[in-house]
mmCIF entry with sequence, helices, sheets and N, C-alpha, C, O atoms, coordinates in Angstrom:
data_MODEL
# 
_entry.id   MODEL 
# 
_entity.id                         1 
_entity.type                       polymer 
_entity.pdbx_number_of_molecules   1 
# 
_entity_poly.entity_id                      1 
_entity_poly.type                           'polypeptide(L)' 
_entity_poly.nstd_linkage                   no 
_entity_poly.nstd_monomer                   no 
_entity_poly.pdbx_seq_one_letter_code       MVRKLLQSLGFRNTETKSRQLRERLEFAIQQNLGQREARSNREH 
_entity_poly.pdbx_seq_one_letter_code_can   MVRKLLQSLGFRNTETKSRQLRERLEFAIQQNLGQREARSNREH 
_entity_poly.pdbx_strand_id                 A 
# 
loop_
_entity_poly_seq.entity_id 
_entity_poly_seq.num 
_entity_poly_seq.mon_id 
_entity_poly_seq.hetero 
1 1  MET n 
1 2  VAL n 
1 3  ARG n 
1 4  LYS n 
1 5  LEU n 
1 6  LEU n 
1 7  GLN n 
1 8  SER n 
1 9  LEU n 
1 10 GLY n 
1 11 PHE n 
1 12 ARG n 
1 13 ASN n 
1 14 THR n 
1 15 GLU n 
1 16 THR n 
1 17 LYS n 
1 18 SER n 
1 19 ARG n 
1 20 GLN n 
1 21 LEU n 
1 22 ARG n 
1 23 GLU n 
1 24 ARG n 
1 25 LEU n 
1 26 GLU n 
1 27 PHE n 
1 28 ALA n 
1 29 ILE n 
1 30 GLN n 
1 31 GLN n 
1 32 ASN n 
1 33 LEU n 
1 34 GLY n 
1 35 GLN n 
1 36 ARG n 
1 37 GLU n 
1 38 ALA n 
1 39 ARG n 
1 40 SER n 
1 41 ASN n 
1 42 ARG n 
1 43 GLU n 
1 44 HIS n 
# 
_struct_asym.id          A 
_struct_asym.entity_id   1 
# 
_struct_conf.conf_type_id            HELX_P 
_struct_conf.id                      HELX_P1 
_struct_conf.pdbx_PDB_helix_id       AA1 
_struct_conf.beg_label_comp_id       VAL 
_struct_conf.beg_label_asym_id       A 
_struct_conf.beg_label_seq_id        2 
_struct_conf.pdbx_beg_PDB_ins_code   ? 
_struct_conf.end_label_comp_id       GLU 
_struct_conf.end_label_asym_id       A 
_struct_conf.end_label_seq_id        43 
_struct_conf.pdbx_end_PDB_ins_code   ? 
_struct_conf.beg_auth_comp_id        VAL 
_struct_conf.beg_auth_asym_id        A 
_struct_conf.beg_auth_seq_id         2 
_struct_conf.end_auth_comp_id        GLU 
_struct_conf.end_auth_asym_id        A 
_struct_conf.end_auth_seq_id         43 
_struct_conf.pdbx_PDB_helix_class    1 
_struct_conf.details                 ? 
_struct_conf.pdbx_PDB_helix_length   42 
# 
_struct_conf_type.id          HELX_P 
_struct_conf_type.criteria    ? 
_struct_conf_type.reference   ? 
# 
loop_
_atom_site.group_PDB 
_atom_site.id 
_atom_site.type_symbol 
_atom_site.label_atom_id 
_atom_site.label_alt_id 
_atom_site.label_comp_id 
_atom_site.label_asym_id 
_atom_site.label_entity_id 
_atom_site.label_seq_id 
_atom_site.pdbx_PDB_ins_code 
_atom_site.Cartn_x 
_atom_site.Cartn_y 
_atom_site.Cartn_z 
_atom_site.occupancy 
_atom_site.B_iso_or_equiv 
_atom_site.pdbx_formal_charge 
_atom_site.auth_seq_id 
_atom_site.auth_comp_id 
_atom_site.auth_asym_id 
_atom_site.auth_atom_id 
_atom_site.pdbx_PDB_model_num 
ATOM 1   N N  . MET A 1 1  ? 29.003 -62.816 32.377 1.00 0.00 ? 1  MET A N  1 
ATOM 2   C CA . MET A 1 1  ? 30.246 -63.139 31.659 1.00 0.00 ? 1  MET A CA 1 
ATOM 3   C C  . MET A 1 1  ? 30.916 -61.854 31.169 1.00 0.00 ? 1  MET A C  1 
ATOM 4   O O  . MET A 1 1  ? 32.103 -61.636 31.413 1.00 0.00 ? 1  MET A O  1 
ATOM 5   N N  . VAL A 1 2  ? 30.162 -61.019 30.489 1.00 0.00 ? 2  VAL A N  1 
ATOM 6   C CA . VAL A 1 2  ? 30.724 -59.761 29.990 1.00 0.00 ? 2  VAL A CA 1 
ATOM 7   C C  . VAL A 1 2  ? 31.192 -58.910 31.158 1.00 0.00 ? 2  VAL A C  1 
ATOM 8   O O  . VAL A 1 2  ? 32.244 -58.274 31.100 1.00 0.00 ? 2  VAL A O  1 
ATOM 9   N N  . ARG A 1 3  ? 30.383 -58.909 32.231 1.00 0.00 ? 3  ARG A N  1 
ATOM 10  C CA . ARG A 1 3  ? 30.734 -58.098 33.398 1.00 0.00 ? 3  ARG A CA 1 
ATOM 11  C C  . ARG A 1 3  ? 32.059 -58.565 33.981 1.00 0.00 ? 3  ARG A C  1 
ATOM 12  O O  . ARG A 1 3  ? 32.905 -57.752 34.352 1.00 0.00 ? 3  ARG A O  1 
ATOM 13  N N  . LYS A 1 4  ? 32.234 -59.892 34.060 1.00 0.00 ? 4  LYS A N  1 
ATOM 14  C CA . LYS A 1 4  ? 33.492 -60.432 34.616 1.00 0.00 ? 4  LYS A CA 1 
ATOM 15  C C  . LYS A 1 4  ? 34.670 -59.998 33.755 1.00 0.00 ? 4  LYS A C  1 
ATOM 16  O O  . LYS A 1 4  ? 35.712 -59.597 34.274 1.00 0.00 ? 4  LYS A O  1 
ATOM 17  N N  . LEU A 1 5  ? 34.503 -60.077 32.437 1.00 0.00 ? 5  LEU A N  1 
ATOM 18  C CA . LEU A 1 5  ? 35.579 -59.666 31.533 1.00 0.00 ? 5  LEU A CA 1 
ATOM 19  C C  . LEU A 1 5  ? 35.903 -58.195 31.739 1.00 0.00 ? 5  LEU A C  1 
ATOM 20  O O  . LEU A 1 5  ? 37.069 -57.815 31.840 1.00 0.00 ? 5  LEU A O  1 
ATOM 21  N N  . LEU A 1 6  ? 34.863 -57.371 31.802 1.00 0.00 ? 6  LEU A N  1 
ATOM 22  C CA . LEU A 1 6  ? 35.072 -55.934 31.990 1.00 0.00 ? 6  LEU A CA 1 
ATOM 23  C C  . LEU A 1 6  ? 35.773 -55.675 33.313 1.00 0.00 ? 6  LEU A C  1 
ATOM 24  O O  . LEU A 1 6  ? 36.670 -54.836 33.394 1.00 0.00 ? 6  LEU A O  1 
ATOM 25  N N  . GLN A 1 7  ? 35.358 -56.407 34.365 1.00 0.00 ? 7  GLN A N  1 
ATOM 26  C CA . GLN A 1 7  ? 35.975 -56.208 35.677 1.00 0.00 ? 7  GLN A CA 1 
ATOM 27  C C  . GLN A 1 7  ? 37.453 -56.560 35.636 1.00 0.00 ? 7  GLN A C  1 
ATOM 28  O O  . GLN A 1 7  ? 38.287 -55.806 36.135 1.00 0.00 ? 7  GLN A O  1 
ATOM 29  N N  . SER A 1 8  ? 37.782 -57.713 35.037 1.00 0.00 ? 8  SER A N  1 
ATOM 30  C CA . SER A 1 8  ? 39.190 -58.125 34.980 1.00 0.00 ? 8  SER A CA 1 
ATOM 31  C C  . SER A 1 8  ? 39.996 -57.113 34.174 1.00 0.00 ? 8  SER A C  1 
ATOM 32  O O  . SER A 1 8  ? 41.111 -56.757 34.553 1.00 0.00 ? 8  SER A O  1 
ATOM 33  N N  . LEU A 1 9  ? 39.428 -56.651 33.063 1.00 0.00 ? 9  LEU A N  1 
ATOM 34  C CA . LEU A 1 9  ? 40.119 -55.645 32.250 1.00 0.00 ? 9  LEU A CA 1 
ATOM 35  C C  . LEU A 1 9  ? 40.258 -54.350 33.031 1.00 0.00 ? 9  LEU A C  1 
ATOM 36  O O  . LEU A 1 9  ? 41.304 -53.703 32.987 1.00 0.00 ? 9  LEU A O  1 
ATOM 37  N N  . GLY A 1 10 ? 39.197 -53.968 33.751 1.00 0.00 ? 10 GLY A N  1 
ATOM 38  C CA . GLY A 1 10 ? 39.228 -52.736 34.529 1.00 0.00 ? 10 GLY A CA 1 
ATOM 39  C C  . GLY A 1 10 ? 40.309 -52.791 35.588 1.00 0.00 ? 10 GLY A C  1 
ATOM 40  O O  . GLY A 1 10 ? 41.072 -51.839 35.754 1.00 0.00 ? 10 GLY A O  1 
ATOM 41  N N  . PHE A 1 11 ? 40.380 -53.927 36.320 1.00 0.00 ? 11 PHE A N  1 
ATOM 42  C CA . PHE A 1 11 ? 41.400 -54.043 37.360 1.00 0.00 ? 11 PHE A CA 1 
ATOM 43  C C  . PHE A 1 11 ? 42.793 -53.950 36.754 1.00 0.00 ? 11 PHE A C  1 
ATOM 44  O O  . PHE A 1 11 ? 43.709 -53.386 37.351 1.00 0.00 ? 11 PHE A O  1 
ATOM 45  N N  . ARG A 1 12 ? 42.938 -54.514 35.554 1.00 0.00 ? 12 ARG A N  1 
ATOM 46  C CA . ARG A 1 12 ? 44.251 -54.498 34.914 1.00 0.00 ? 12 ARG A CA 1 
ATOM 47  C C  . ARG A 1 12 ? 44.580 -53.089 34.420 1.00 0.00 ? 12 ARG A C  1 
ATOM 48  O O  . ARG A 1 12 ? 45.744 -52.689 34.397 1.00 0.00 ? 12 ARG A O  1 
ATOM 49  N N  . ASN A 1 13 ? 43.554 -52.346 34.028 1.00 0.00 ? 13 ASN A N  1 
ATOM 50  C CA . ASN A 1 13 ? 43.780 -51.036 33.413 1.00 0.00 ? 13 ASN A CA 1 
ATOM 51  C C  . ASN A 1 13 ? 43.795 -49.899 34.423 1.00 0.00 ? 13 ASN A C  1 
ATOM 52  O O  . ASN A 1 13 ? 44.027 -48.750 34.047 1.00 0.00 ? 13 ASN A O  1 
ATOM 53  N N  . THR A 1 14 ? 43.549 -50.197 35.714 1.00 0.00 ? 14 THR A N  1 
ATOM 54  C CA . THR A 1 14 ? 43.498 -49.105 36.695 1.00 0.00 ? 14 THR A CA 1 
ATOM 55  C C  . THR A 1 14 ? 44.823 -48.356 36.716 1.00 0.00 ? 14 THR A C  1 
ATOM 56  O O  . THR A 1 14 ? 44.830 -47.126 36.761 1.00 0.00 ? 14 THR A O  1 
ATOM 57  N N  . GLU A 1 15 ? 45.937 -49.066 36.684 1.00 0.00 ? 15 GLU A N  1 
ATOM 58  C CA . GLU A 1 15 ? 47.250 -48.412 36.738 1.00 0.00 ? 15 GLU A CA 1 
ATOM 59  C C  . GLU A 1 15 ? 47.460 -47.532 35.513 1.00 0.00 ? 15 GLU A C  1 
ATOM 60  O O  . GLU A 1 15 ? 47.852 -46.372 35.638 1.00 0.00 ? 15 GLU A O  1 
ATOM 61  N N  . THR A 1 16 ? 47.202 -48.080 34.332 1.00 0.00 ? 16 THR A N  1 
ATOM 62  C CA . THR A 1 16 ? 47.416 -47.306 33.110 1.00 0.00 ? 16 THR A CA 1 
ATOM 63  C C  . THR A 1 16 ? 46.468 -46.118 33.078 1.00 0.00 ? 16 THR A C  1 
ATOM 64  O O  . THR A 1 16 ? 46.844 -45.029 32.644 1.00 0.00 ? 16 THR A O  1 
ATOM 65  N N  . LYS A 1 17 ? 45.226 -46.327 33.541 1.00 0.00 ? 17 LYS A N  1 
ATOM 66  C CA . LYS A 1 17 ? 44.261 -45.226 33.545 1.00 0.00 ? 17 LYS A CA 1 
ATOM 67  C C  . LYS A 1 17 ? 44.745 -44.103 34.442 1.00 0.00 ? 17 LYS A C  1 
ATOM 68  O O  . LYS A 1 17 ? 44.734 -42.937 34.047 1.00 0.00 ? 17 LYS A O  1 
ATOM 69  N N  . SER A 1 18 ? 45.172 -44.453 35.651 1.00 0.00 ? 18 SER A N  1 
ATOM 70  C CA . SER A 1 18 ? 45.635 -43.418 36.581 1.00 0.00 ? 18 SER A CA 1 
ATOM 71  C C  . SER A 1 18 ? 46.844 -42.701 35.992 1.00 0.00 ? 18 SER A C  1 
ATOM 72  O O  . SER A 1 18 ? 46.979 -41.485 36.124 1.00 0.00 ? 18 SER A O  1 
ATOM 73  N N  . ARG A 1 19 ? 47.723 -43.463 35.341 1.00 0.00 ? 19 ARG A N  1 
ATOM 74  C CA . ARG A 1 19 ? 48.912 -42.853 34.732 1.00 0.00 ? 19 ARG A CA 1 
ATOM 75  C C  . ARG A 1 19 ? 48.484 -41.881 33.631 1.00 0.00 ? 19 ARG A C  1 
ATOM 76  O O  . ARG A 1 19 ? 48.996 -40.765 33.545 1.00 0.00 ? 19 ARG A O  1 
ATOM 77  N N  . GLN A 1 20 ? 47.539 -42.319 32.790 1.00 0.00 ? 20 GLN A N  1 
ATOM 78  C CA . GLN A 1 20 ? 47.064 -41.455 31.700 1.00 0.00 ? 20 GLN A CA 1 
ATOM 79  C C  . GLN A 1 20 ? 46.417 -40.202 32.267 1.00 0.00 ? 20 GLN A C  1 
ATOM 80  O O  . GLN A 1 20 ? 46.642 -39.102 31.764 1.00 0.00 ? 20 GLN A O  1 
ATOM 81  N N  . LEU A 1 21 ? 45.602 -40.368 33.329 1.00 0.00 ? 21 LEU A N  1 
ATOM 82  C CA . LEU A 1 21 ? 44.941 -39.210 33.936 1.00 0.00 ? 21 LEU A CA 1 
ATOM 83  C C  . LEU A 1 21 ? 45.971 -38.242 34.478 1.00 0.00 ? 21 LEU A C  1 
ATOM 84  O O  . LEU A 1 21 ? 45.847 -37.028 34.315 1.00 0.00 ? 21 LEU A O  1 
ATOM 85  N N  . ARG A 1 22 ? 47.009 -38.799 35.138 1.00 0.00 ? 22 ARG A N  1 
ATOM 86  C CA . ARG A 1 22 ? 48.052 -37.946 35.711 1.00 0.00 ? 22 ARG A CA 1 
ATOM 87  C C  . ARG A 1 22 ? 48.754 -37.170 34.595 1.00 0.00 ? 22 ARG A C  1 
ATOM 88  O O  . ARG A 1 22 ? 48.992 -35.968 34.713 1.00 0.00 ? 22 ARG A O  1 
ATOM 89  N N  . GLU A 1 23 ? 49.086 -37.888 33.495 1.00 0.00 ? 23 GLU A N  1 
ATOM 90  C CA . GLU A 1 23 ? 49.766 -37.228 32.377 1.00 0.00 ? 23 GLU A CA 1 
ATOM 91  C C  . GLU A 1 23 ? 48.871 -36.149 31.777 1.00 0.00 ? 23 GLU A C  1 
ATOM 92  O O  . GLU A 1 23 ? 49.338 -35.063 31.434 1.00 0.00 ? 23 GLU A O  1 
ATOM 93  N N  . ARG A 1 24 ? 47.572 -36.460 31.652 1.00 0.00 ? 24 ARG A N  1 
ATOM 94  C CA . ARG A 1 24 ? 46.636 -35.488 31.088 1.00 0.00 ? 24 ARG A CA 1 
ATOM 95  C C  . ARG A 1 24 ? 46.544 -34.259 31.981 1.00 0.00 ? 24 ARG A C  1 
ATOM 96  O O  . ARG A 1 24 ? 46.531 -33.128 31.497 1.00 0.00 ? 24 ARG A O  1 
ATOM 97  N N  . LEU A 1 25 ? 46.480 -34.491 33.299 1.00 0.00 ? 25 LEU A N  1 
ATOM 98  C CA . LEU A 1 25 ? 46.405 -33.374 34.247 1.00 0.00 ? 25 LEU A CA 1 
ATOM 99  C C  . LEU A 1 25 ? 47.651 -32.511 34.135 1.00 0.00 ? 25 LEU A C  1 
ATOM 100 O O  . LEU A 1 25 ? 47.564 -31.286 34.053 1.00 0.00 ? 25 LEU A O  1 
ATOM 101 N N  . GLU A 1 26 ? 48.818 -33.163 34.130 1.00 0.00 ? 26 GLU A N  1 
ATOM 102 C CA . GLU A 1 26 ? 50.075 -32.414 34.034 1.00 0.00 ? 26 GLU A CA 1 
ATOM 103 C C  . GLU A 1 26 ? 50.110 -31.610 32.733 1.00 0.00 ? 26 GLU A C  1 
ATOM 104 O O  . GLU A 1 26 ? 50.528 -30.452 32.724 1.00 0.00 ? 26 GLU A O  1 
ATOM 105 N N  . PHE A 1 27 ? 49.668 -32.228 31.637 1.00 0.00 ? 27 PHE A N  1 
ATOM 106 C CA . PHE A 1 27 ? 49.658 -31.544 30.344 1.00 0.00 ? 27 PHE A CA 1 
ATOM 107 C C  . PHE A 1 27 ? 48.734 -30.330 30.393 1.00 0.00 ? 27 PHE A C  1 
ATOM 108 O O  . PHE A 1 27 ? 49.087 -29.256 29.905 1.00 0.00 ? 27 PHE A O  1 
ATOM 109 N N  . ALA A 1 28 ? 47.543 -30.504 30.988 1.00 0.00 ? 28 ALA A N  1 
ATOM 110 C CA . ALA A 1 28 ? 46.580 -29.399 31.090 1.00 0.00 ? 28 ALA A CA 1 
ATOM 111 C C  . ALA A 1 28 ? 47.156 -28.279 31.942 1.00 0.00 ? 28 ALA A C  1 
ATOM 112 O O  . ALA A 1 28 ? 47.020 -27.103 31.606 1.00 0.00 ? 28 ALA A O  1 
ATOM 113 N N  . ILE A 1 29 ? 47.802 -28.649 33.047 1.00 0.00 ? 29 ILE A N  1 
ATOM 114 C CA . ILE A 1 29 ? 48.396 -27.641 33.935 1.00 0.00 ? 29 ILE A CA 1 
ATOM 115 C C  . ILE A 1 29 ? 49.478 -26.876 33.184 1.00 0.00 ? 29 ILE A C  1 
ATOM 116 O O  . ILE A 1 29 ? 49.547 -25.650 33.265 1.00 0.00 ? 29 ILE A O  1 
ATOM 117 N N  . GLN A 1 30 ? 50.329 -27.606 32.448 1.00 0.00 ? 30 GLN A N  1 
ATOM 118 C CA . GLN A 1 30 ? 51.394 -26.952 31.687 1.00 0.00 ? 30 GLN A CA 1 
ATOM 119 C C  . GLN A 1 30 ? 50.793 -25.999 30.661 1.00 0.00 ? 30 GLN A C  1 
ATOM 120 O O  . GLN A 1 30 ? 51.288 -24.887 30.481 1.00 0.00 ? 30 GLN A O  1 
ATOM 121 N N  . GLN A 1 31 ? 49.722 -26.434 29.983 1.00 0.00 ? 31 GLN A N  1 
ATOM 122 C CA . GLN A 1 31 ? 49.072 -25.574 28.991 1.00 0.00 ? 31 GLN A CA 1 
ATOM 123 C C  . GLN A 1 31 ? 48.541 -24.320 29.662 1.00 0.00 ? 31 GLN A C  1 
ATOM 124 O O  . GLN A 1 31 ? 48.720 -23.213 29.154 1.00 0.00 ? 31 GLN A O  1 
ATOM 125 N N  . ASN A 1 32 ? 47.876 -24.494 30.823 1.00 0.00 ? 32 ASN A N  1 
ATOM 126 C CA . ASN A 1 32 ? 47.321 -23.340 31.536 1.00 0.00 ? 32 ASN A CA 1 
ATOM 127 C C  . ASN A 1 32 ? 48.430 -22.382 31.938 1.00 0.00 ? 32 ASN A C  1 
ATOM 128 O O  . ASN A 1 32 ? 48.284 -21.168 31.803 1.00 0.00 ? 32 ASN A O  1 
ATOM 129 N N  . LEU A 1 33 ? 49.545 -22.927 32.433 1.00 0.00 ? 33 LEU A N  1 
ATOM 130 C CA . LEU A 1 33 ? 50.666 -22.075 32.827 1.00 0.00 ? 33 LEU A CA 1 
ATOM 131 C C  . LEU A 1 33 ? 51.199 -21.327 31.612 1.00 0.00 ? 33 LEU A C  1 
ATOM 132 O O  . LEU A 1 33 ? 51.487 -20.133 31.692 1.00 0.00 ? 33 LEU A O  1 
ATOM 133 N N  . GLY A 1 34 ? 51.330 -22.024 30.489 1.00 0.00 ? 34 GLY A N  1 
ATOM 134 C CA . GLY A 1 34 ? 51.823 -21.391 29.271 1.00 0.00 ? 34 GLY A CA 1 
ATOM 135 C C  . GLY A 1 34 ? 50.905 -20.274 28.822 1.00 0.00 ? 34 GLY A C  1 
ATOM 136 O O  . GLY A 1 34 ? 51.370 -19.204 28.427 1.00 0.00 ? 34 GLY A O  1 
ATOM 137 N N  . GLN A 1 35 ? 49.597 -20.514 28.879 1.00 0.00 ? 35 GLN A N  1 
ATOM 138 C CA . GLN A 1 35 ? 48.638 -19.483 28.479 1.00 0.00 ? 35 GLN A CA 1 
ATOM 139 C C  . GLN A 1 35 ? 48.745 -18.289 29.413 1.00 0.00 ? 35 GLN A C  1 
ATOM 140 O O  . GLN A 1 35 ? 48.690 -17.141 28.972 1.00 0.00 ? 35 GLN A O  1 
ATOM 141 N N  . ARG A 1 36 ? 48.900 -18.563 30.713 1.00 0.00 ? 36 ARG A N  1 
ATOM 142 C CA . ARG A 1 36 ? 49.016 -17.485 31.690 1.00 0.00 ? 36 ARG A CA 1 
ATOM 143 C C  . ARG A 1 36 ? 50.262 -16.651 31.403 1.00 0.00 ? 36 ARG A C  1 
ATOM 144 O O  . ARG A 1 36 ? 50.219 -15.421 31.434 1.00 0.00 ? 36 ARG A O  1 
ATOM 145 N N  . GLU A 1 37 ? 51.378 -17.340 31.122 1.00 0.00 ? 37 GLU A N  1 
ATOM 146 C CA . GLU A 1 37 ? 52.629 -16.630 30.828 1.00 0.00 ? 37 GLU A CA 1 
ATOM 147 C C  . GLU A 1 37 ? 52.467 -15.780 29.575 1.00 0.00 ? 37 GLU A C  1 
ATOM 148 O O  . GLU A 1 37 ? 52.908 -14.632 29.544 1.00 0.00 ? 37 GLU A O  1 
ATOM 149 N N  . ALA A 1 38 ? 51.842 -16.331 28.550 1.00 0.00 ? 38 ALA A N  1 
ATOM 150 C CA . ALA A 1 38 ? 51.640 -15.588 27.302 1.00 0.00 ? 38 ALA A CA 1 
ATOM 151 C C  . ALA A 1 38 ? 50.791 -14.354 27.575 1.00 0.00 ? 38 ALA A C  1 
ATOM 152 O O  . ALA A 1 38 ? 51.073 -13.274 27.056 1.00 0.00 ? 38 ALA A O  1 
ATOM 153 N N  . ARG A 1 39 ? 49.754 -14.513 28.390 1.00 0.00 ? 39 ARG A N  1 
ATOM 154 C CA . ARG A 1 39 ? 48.882 -13.384 28.714 1.00 0.00 ? 39 ARG A CA 1 
ATOM 155 C C  . ARG A 1 39 ? 49.652 -12.307 29.464 1.00 0.00 ? 39 ARG A C  1 
ATOM 156 O O  . ARG A 1 39 ? 49.540 -11.122 29.151 1.00 0.00 ? 39 ARG A O  1 
ATOM 157 N N  . SER A 1 40 ? 50.439 -12.726 30.462 1.00 0.00 ? 40 SER A N  1 
ATOM 158 C CA . SER A 1 40 ? 51.191 -11.745 31.256 1.00 0.00 ? 40 SER A CA 1 
ATOM 159 C C  . SER A 1 40 ? 52.215 -11.040 30.374 1.00 0.00 ? 40 SER A C  1 
ATOM 160 O O  . SER A 1 40 ? 52.461 -9.845  30.540 1.00 0.00 ? 40 SER A O  1 
ATOM 161 N N  . ASN A 1 41 ? 52.818 -11.782 29.430 1.00 0.00 ? 41 ASN A N  1 
ATOM 162 C CA . ASN A 1 41 ? 53.789 -11.161 28.523 1.00 0.00 ? 41 ASN A CA 1 
ATOM 163 C C  . ASN A 1 41 ? 53.102 -10.117 27.647 1.00 0.00 ? 41 ASN A C  1 
ATOM 164 O O  . ASN A 1 41 ? 53.674 -9.063  27.368 1.00 0.00 ? 41 ASN A O  1 
ATOM 165 N N  . ARG A 1 42 ? 51.882 -10.408 27.215 1.00 0.00 ? 42 ARG A N  1 
ATOM 166 C CA . ARG A 1 42 ? 51.144 -9.464  26.373 1.00 0.00 ? 42 ARG A CA 1 
ATOM 167 C C  . ARG A 1 42 ? 50.802 -8.209  27.175 1.00 0.00 ? 42 ARG A C  1 
ATOM 168 O O  . ARG A 1 42 ? 50.887 -7.094  26.660 1.00 0.00 ? 42 ARG A O  1 
ATOM 169 N N  . GLU A 1 43 ? 50.416 -8.398  28.436 1.00 0.00 ? 43 GLU A N  1 
ATOM 170 C CA . GLU A 1 43 ? 50.005 -7.261  29.266 1.00 0.00 ? 43 GLU A CA 1 
ATOM 171 C C  . GLU A 1 43 ? 51.177 -6.338  29.547 1.00 0.00 ? 43 GLU A C  1 
ATOM 172 O O  . GLU A 1 43 ? 51.032 -5.116  29.505 1.00 0.00 ? 43 GLU A O  1 
ATOM 173 N N  . HIS A 1 44 ? 52.341 -6.916  29.836 1.00 0.00 ? 44 HIS A N  1 
ATOM 174 C CA . HIS A 1 44 ? 53.499 -6.084  30.225 1.00 0.00 ? 44 HIS A CA 1 
ATOM 175 C C  . HIS A 1 44 ? 54.051 -5.310  29.043 1.00 0.00 ? 44 HIS A C  1 
ATOM 176 O O  . HIS A 1 44 ? 55.020 -4.564  29.191 1.00 0.00 ? 44 HIS A O  1 
# 
């Protein structure tokens, strides 16, 4: 019973999860780029 509930919730949440992961990845990439830019600015 619990497994069925989790499965139904999981299937419903796959889209939101993928969206959240994508947003998190984009945010991390932006942060990394910002850190890289800050570092290069310090070096120059």
